[in-house]
PLY file of the C-alpha trace (Angstrom):
ply
format ascii 1.0
element vertex 114
property float x
property float y
property float z
element edge 113
property int vertex1
property int vertex2
end_header
0.00 0.00 0.00
1.49 3.38 -0.99
2.24 5.78 1.77
0.35 9.12 1.99
3.40 11.00 0.74
3.50 8.82 -2.40
-0.20 9.44 -3.05
0.20 13.19 -2.87
3.13 13.12 -5.29
1.12 10.95 -7.71
-1.85 13.29 -7.42
0.43 16.26 -8.05
1.96 14.53 -11.08
-1.52 13.73 -12.42
-2.60 17.37 -12.08
0.50 18.61 -13.88
0.03 16.09 -16.71
-3.60 17.11 -17.19
-2.67 20.79 -17.22
0.06 20.15 -19.79
-2.35 18.18 -22.01
-4.93 20.95 -21.84
-2.33 23.56 -22.80
-1.18 21.39 -25.68
-4.72 20.79 -26.95
-5.68 24.45 -26.62
-2.71 25.57 -28.67
-3.22 23.23 -31.63
-6.88 22.35 -31.91
-8.57 25.68 -32.61
-6.02 26.87 -35.14
-6.20 23.73 -37.25
-9.99 23.48 -36.98
-10.37 27.17 -37.94
-8.28 26.61 -41.05
-10.25 23.50 -41.92
-13.56 25.31 -41.37
-12.46 28.22 -43.56
-11.30 25.91 -46.33
-14.48 23.86 -46.07
-16.63 27.00 -46.21
-14.81 28.26 -49.27
-15.19 24.88 -50.96
-18.92 24.79 -50.27
-19.38 28.35 -51.52
-17.47 27.56 -54.70
-19.46 24.36 -55.24
-22.79 26.15 -54.81
-21.80 28.98 -57.15
-20.62 26.53 -59.82
-23.84 24.55 -59.58
-25.95 27.70 -59.92
-24.03 28.94 -62.95
-24.01 25.50 -64.58
-27.76 25.04 -64.14
-28.49 28.49 -65.57
-26.19 27.98 -68.56
-27.63 24.53 -69.27
-31.21 25.80 -69.09
-30.41 28.76 -71.32
-28.42 26.59 -73.75
-31.07 23.91 -74.10
-33.77 26.53 -74.61
-31.70 28.39 -77.18
-30.92 25.18 -79.08
-34.56 24.10 -79.13
-35.62 27.59 -80.24
-33.17 27.40 -83.14
-34.32 23.89 -84.02
-38.06 24.53 -83.79
-38.16 28.22 -84.73
-39.95 29.32 -81.56
-37.64 32.19 -80.56
-37.51 33.24 -77.61
-40.16 31.17 -75.83
-38.32 27.92 -75.16
-35.20 29.83 -74.15
-37.21 31.75 -71.54
-38.98 28.61 -70.31
-35.77 26.60 -70.01
-33.97 29.51 -68.36
-36.58 29.48 -65.60
-36.31 25.70 -65.41
-32.56 26.22 -64.96
-33.28 28.62 -62.09
-35.46 25.93 -60.50
-32.75 23.31 -60.97
-30.15 25.66 -59.47
-32.35 26.26 -56.43
-32.93 22.51 -56.03
-29.17 21.91 -56.20
-28.52 24.51 -53.49
-31.12 22.89 -51.24
-29.57 19.45 -51.88
-26.08 20.70 -50.99
-27.40 22.35 -47.82
-29.09 19.10 -46.75
-25.87 17.16 -47.37
-23.94 19.61 -45.20
-26.53 19.38 -42.45
-26.41 15.57 -42.53
-22.60 15.59 -42.32
-22.77 17.99 -39.37
-25.29 15.81 -37.53
-23.21 12.70 -38.25
-20.07 14.33 -36.81
-21.94 15.59 -33.73
-23.44 12.14 -33.06
-20.05 10.44 -33.34
-18.34 13.05 -31.15
-20.99 12.52 -28.47
-20.44 8.76 -28.57
-16.66 9.14 -28.40
-16.87 11.14 -25.19
0 1
1 2
2 3
3 4
4 5
5 6
6 7
7 8
8 9
9 10
10 11
11 12
12 13
13 14
14 15
15 16
16 17
17 18
18 19
19 20
20 21
21 22
22 23
23 24
24 25
25 26
26 27
27 28
28 29
29 30
30 31
31 32
32 33
33 34
34 35
35 36
36 37
37 38
38 39
39 40
40 41
41 42
42 43
43 44
44 45
45 46
46 47
47 48
48 49
49 50
50 51
51 52
52 53
53 54
54 55
55 56
56 57
57 58
58 59
59 60
60 61
61 62
62 63
63 64
64 65
65 66
66 67
67 68
68 69
69 70
70 71
71 72
72 73
73 74
74 75
75 76
76 77
77 78
78 79
79 80
80 81
81 82
82 83
83 84
84 85
85 86
86 87
87 88
88 89
89 90
90 91
91 92
92 93
93 94
94 95
95 96
96 97
97 98
98 99
99 100
100 101
101 102
102 103
103 104
104 105
105 106
106 107
107 108
108 109
109 110
110 111
111 112
112 113
């Protein structure tokens, strides 16, 4: 059985180790997670903007092509442009749902890990 003096030195050592671990985690964790969050946010913004532009160009292009083919200028171009707007909006909603699902997944797994 350890003597009382040994217990106090072990308790002191344990406190110092915990304090050192906290200092180490505080110094590295936020900086790396902030960089990752910023990069992730930029990637999501770029993805959403590309999907919006692509949907609008595709809608406009299909409408323009069909107008040229069928001789219905500008009606199909206008209709397909608005369909492109709808597709762009649907894509943005889909991306937002994916991000929300990833966030919930991470939160659930972090809770289980603790």
